[in-house]
C-alpha positions as CSV (number, residue, x, y, z in Angstrom):
1,M,67.1,-79.8,-9.2
2,E,66.2,-77.2,-6.7
3,N,62.6,-76.0,-6.2
4,R,61.3,-78.6,-8.7
5,L,58.0,-78.8,-6.8
6,N,55.9,-75.9,-5.8
7,S,53.5,-78.1,-3.8
8,L,53.6,-81.8,-2.9
9,L,50.0,-82.3,-2.0
10,A,46.8,-81.2,-3.7
11,L,43.7,-82.9,-2.4
12,D,41.2,-81.6,-4.9
13,W,43.1,-80.3,-7.9
14,N,41.2,-81.4,-11.0
15,A,39.9,-84.4,-9.0
16,E,36.7,-84.8,-10.9
17,Q,38.4,-84.9,-14.2
18,Y,41.6,-86.8,-13.5
19,G,41.1,-88.5,-10.1
20,S,42.7,-88.0,-6.7
21,A,45.7,-85.8,-6.9
22,I,49.0,-87.2,-5.7
23,I,51.3,-84.3,-6.6
24,Q,51.0,-81.0,-8.4
25,D,53.1,-78.2,-9.8
26,I,56.0,-80.2,-11.0
27,K,58.0,-77.7,-12.9
28,W,58.6,-78.7,-16.4
29,L,62.3,-77.8,-16.7
30,P,65.0,-79.2,-14.4
31,G,68.2,-77.6,-13.4
32,G,69.4,-74.5,-15.2
33,E,67.8,-75.2,-18.6
34,P,66.0,-72.2,-20.2
35,V,62.3,-71.9,-19.1
36,A,59.8,-71.1,-21.8
37,S,57.0,-70.4,-19.3
38,A,57.6,-69.9,-15.6
39,A,54.1,-70.9,-14.9
40,A,54.3,-74.2,-16.9
41,S,53.9,-77.2,-14.6
42,F,52.2,-80.6,-14.5
43,G,50.7,-82.9,-11.9
44,I,50.2,-86.7,-11.3
45,H,46.8,-88.1,-10.4
46,L,45.5,-91.5,-9.3
47,A,42.9,-92.4,-12.0
48,D,40.4,-93.7,-9.4
49,L,37.2,-92.4,-10.9
50,D,35.4,-93.7,-14.0
51,A,35.9,-90.3,-15.8
52,A,39.6,-90.4,-15.0
53,R,39.9,-94.0,-16.4
54,H,38.0,-93.0,-19.5
55,S,40.3,-90.1,-20.1
56,S,43.3,-92.4,-19.7
57,S,41.7,-95.0,-22.0
58,Q,41.2,-92.3,-24.7
59,L,44.9,-91.4,-24.6
60,I,45.9,-95.1,-24.7
61,N,43.7,-95.8,-27.7
62,R,45.0,-92.7,-29.6
63,R,48.6,-93.6,-29.0
64,Y,48.2,-97.3,-29.5
65,Q,46.2,-96.9,-32.7
66,W,48.9,-94.7,-34.2
67,R,51.4,-97.6,-33.6
68,G,49.0,-100.3,-34.9
69,Y,48.2,-101.9,-31.5
70,G,44.4,-101.5,-31.8
71,E,42.0,-98.9,-30.4
72,Q,39.7,-101.0,-28.1
73,H,41.8,-100.8,-25.0
74,R,39.7,-99.9,-21.9
75,L,40.8,-99.4,-18.3
76,E,38.5,-101.0,-15.8
77,S,38.4,-100.7,-12.0
78,H,40.4,-103.5,-10.5
79,P,41.3,-104.1,-6.8
80,Q,44.9,-105.0,-7.7
81,R,45.6,-102.2,-10.2
82,V,46.5,-98.5,-10.0
83,T,46.5,-96.2,-12.9
84,L,48.4,-92.9,-12.9
85,A,47.6,-89.9,-15.1
86,A,49.9,-86.9,-15.9
87,S,48.2,-83.7,-16.8
88,G,49.2,-80.1,-17.4
89,E,48.0,-76.9,-19.0
90,G,44.4,-78.3,-19.2
91,R,45.1,-81.7,-20.8
92,L,46.0,-85.2,-19.9
93,F,49.2,-86.2,-21.7
94,G,50.4,-89.4,-20.0
95,T,49.2,-92.5,-18.2
96,V,50.6,-95.8,-16.9
97,S,49.2,-98.7,-14.9
98,L,50.6,-101.1,-12.3
99,T,49.0,-104.5,-11.5
100,I,50.0,-106.3,-8.3
101,D,50.2,-110.1,-8.5
102,S,47.3,-112.1,-7.0
103,A,45.5,-115.4,-7.4
104,A,44.3,-114.1,-10.7
105,G,47.8,-113.5,-11.9
106,I,49.0,-110.7,-14.1
107,Q,48.4,-109.9,-17.8
108,A,51.7,-111.2,-19.0
109,D,50.9,-114.7,-17.7
110,A,48.9,-115.2,-20.9
111,V,52.1,-115.4,-23.0
112,F,55.0,-115.7,-20.4
113,K,53.5,-117.7,-17.5
114,E,56.4,-120.2,-17.3
115,E,59.0,-117.4,-16.8
116,I,56.9,-115.5,-14.3
117,D,56.1,-118.6,-12.3
118,A,59.8,-119.3,-12.0
119,C,60.2,-115.9,-10.4
120,R,57.3,-116.6,-8.1
121,R,58.8,-120.0,-7.0
122,D,62.0,-118.1,-6.1
123,G,59.9,-116.1,-3.6
124,A,59.5,-112.9,-5.5
125,R,56.4,-110.7,-5.0
126,V,55.8,-109.6,-8.6
127,C,53.9,-106.7,-10.3
128,E,53.4,-105.6,-13.8
129,V,53.7,-102.3,-15.7
130,T,51.1,-101.9,-18.4
131,K,49.3,-99.4,-20.6
132,L,52.0,-96.8,-20.8
133,A,51.0,-94.0,-23.2
134,I,52.3,-90.4,-23.5
135,D,51.8,-87.6,-25.9
136,P,54.8,-85.8,-27.2
137,V,55.7,-83.1,-24.6
138,P,58.7,-80.9,-23.9
139,H,61.3,-82.6,-21.7
140,S,59.6,-86.0,-21.8
141,K,62.3,-87.5,-19.5
142,L,61.0,-85.5,-16.6
143,A,57.4,-86.6,-17.3
144,L,58.3,-90.2,-17.7
145,A,60.5,-90.2,-14.7
146,S,57.8,-88.7,-12.5
147,L,55.3,-91.4,-13.6
148,F,57.7,-94.2,-13.1
149,H,58.9,-93.0,-9.7
150,I,55.4,-92.8,-8.3
151,L,54.7,-96.3,-9.9
152,F,57.8,-97.6,-8.1
153,L,56.7,-96.1,-4.8
154,Y,53.3,-97.9,-5.2
155,A,55.0,-101.2,-5.9
156,R,57.8,-101.0,-3.4
157,K,56.6,-98.9,-0.5
158,V,52.9,-99.6,-0.6
159,H,52.7,-103.2,-1.8
160,H,56.2,-104.4,-0.9
161,C,56.9,-106.0,-4.3
162,S,60.3,-107.2,-5.3
163,D,60.2,-107.4,-9.1
164,A,58.4,-105.7,-11.9
165,F,57.6,-107.2,-15.3
166,V,56.7,-105.5,-18.6
167,E,55.8,-106.7,-22.0
168,V,57.3,-104.5,-24.7
169,N,57.3,-104.3,-28.4
170,P,60.8,-105.0,-29.9
171,R,61.3,-101.4,-30.9
172,H,60.9,-100.3,-27.2
173,R,63.0,-103.0,-25.6
174,R,66.3,-101.0,-25.6
175,Y,64.6,-98.0,-24.1
176,Y,63.5,-99.9,-21.0
177,Q,66.9,-101.6,-20.7
178,D,69.0,-98.5,-21.1
179,M,66.8,-96.0,-19.3
180,L,65.4,-98.0,-16.3
181,G,67.6,-101.1,-16.1
182,F,65.1,-103.8,-17.2
183,E,66.6,-107.1,-18.3
184,Q,65.3,-109.4,-20.9
185,V,63.7,-112.6,-19.5
186,A,62.4,-114.3,-22.7
187,D,62.7,-114.0,-26.5
188,S,59.9,-112.2,-28.3
189,R,56.6,-114.0,-28.8
190,Y,53.4,-113.2,-30.5
191,N,51.0,-111.4,-28.2
192,P,47.4,-111.7,-29.5
193,R,46.2,-109.0,-27.2
194,V,47.9,-106.3,-29.3
195,D,48.4,-108.5,-32.5
196,A,52.2,-108.0,-32.3
197,T,55.3,-109.6,-31.0
198,A,56.6,-108.7,-27.5
199,Y,59.5,-109.3,-25.2
200,L,59.2,-109.9,-21.5
201,L,61.5,-107.7,-19.4
202,R,62.1,-107.7,-15.6
203,V,63.6,-105.2,-13.2
204,S,64.5,-105.7,-9.6
205,L,62.9,-103.1,-7.4
206,E,65.9,-103.2,-5.1
207,H,68.0,-102.2,-8.1
208,M,65.6,-99.3,-8.8
209,E,65.8,-98.3,-5.2
210,R,69.6,-98.1,-5.3
211,Q,69.5,-96.1,-8.5
212,I,67.0,-93.6,-7.2
213,A,68.9,-93.1,-4.0
214,A,72.2,-92.5,-5.9
215,L,70.9,-90.4,-8.7
216,G,67.4,-89.0,-8.0
217,G,66.9,-85.3,-8.1
218,R,70.1,-84.5,-10.0
219,G,68.5,-83.9,-13.4
220,H,70.7,-83.1,-16.4
221,E,73.6,-82.5,-13.9
222,G,73.6,-86.2,-13.1
223,G,75.6,-87.0,-16.2
224,E,73.6,-90.2,-16.7
225,R,71.7,-91.3,-19.8
226,S,69.1,-93.1,-17.8
227,L,65.9,-91.7,-16.4
228,Y,67.0,-92.0,-12.8
229,P,68.5,-88.5,-12.4
230,Y,65.1,-87.1,-13.3
231,F,63.4,-89.0,-10.5
232,F,62.5,-87.1,-7.3
233,G,65.0,-86.4,-4.6
234,P,64.8,-88.0,-1.1
235,A,62.7,-85.3,0.6
236,E,60.2,-85.2,-2.3
237,E,60.1,-89.0,-2.3
238,A,59.2,-89.0,1.4
239,G,56.4,-86.6,1.0
240,I,54.9,-88.5,-2.0
241,T,55.2,-91.8,-0.2
242,A,53.2,-90.4,2.7
243,R,50.5,-89.2,0.3
244,L,50.3,-92.6,-1.3
245,L,49.9,-94.4,2.0
246,A,47.2,-91.9,3.0
247,L,45.3,-92.7,-0.2
248,R,45.2,-96.5,0.5
């Protein structure tokens, strides 16, 4: 995917609305696919302001209510959590959060503590992916891959985590397994937080690192069904990592 990015860094792009910019001008369409609008692009921001968290919360509640998961979800400032927001053409269309394990634990401990504790006892430094919400957009693989790659860099390069957990509704389980390599840790259980059943999935960040190194930046030419070909290439990853470390 040549020239996927017009600019890696943008220190003040929409900062008041969406938070500190991490990367801007990600071209919507990878490889040689037809381009509907040459100017169409999107960016990823760190939702580190109240207004940015509020915008992400609104998106989460809109998407979760549609699926019957409630509409009272709210993102609060938390020292162990980062929230990313994807925006383009004047609107926020995607968000996802990452919580780093601490003495307070992670959200999934409420239902799956025994399984997560077993991982901790084995020496893992764990983190948790939560609050993924995305509006329908063209080429959603590229948008999701961009969010997950930056989330991976936060977990692996900034916080040195080894394993990531996620609680998912049964209808989404296969997507995480097929597209990102998550593995099922426990059978589905009732999760009162969303009034629905959920599976606990886990992925090794070392596995993700290998997949990104092998496939990142190849786009539709990668011949893979997973999201990894739509992750950034090595040079882009290095620039984004430097930006994340500077934002600490």
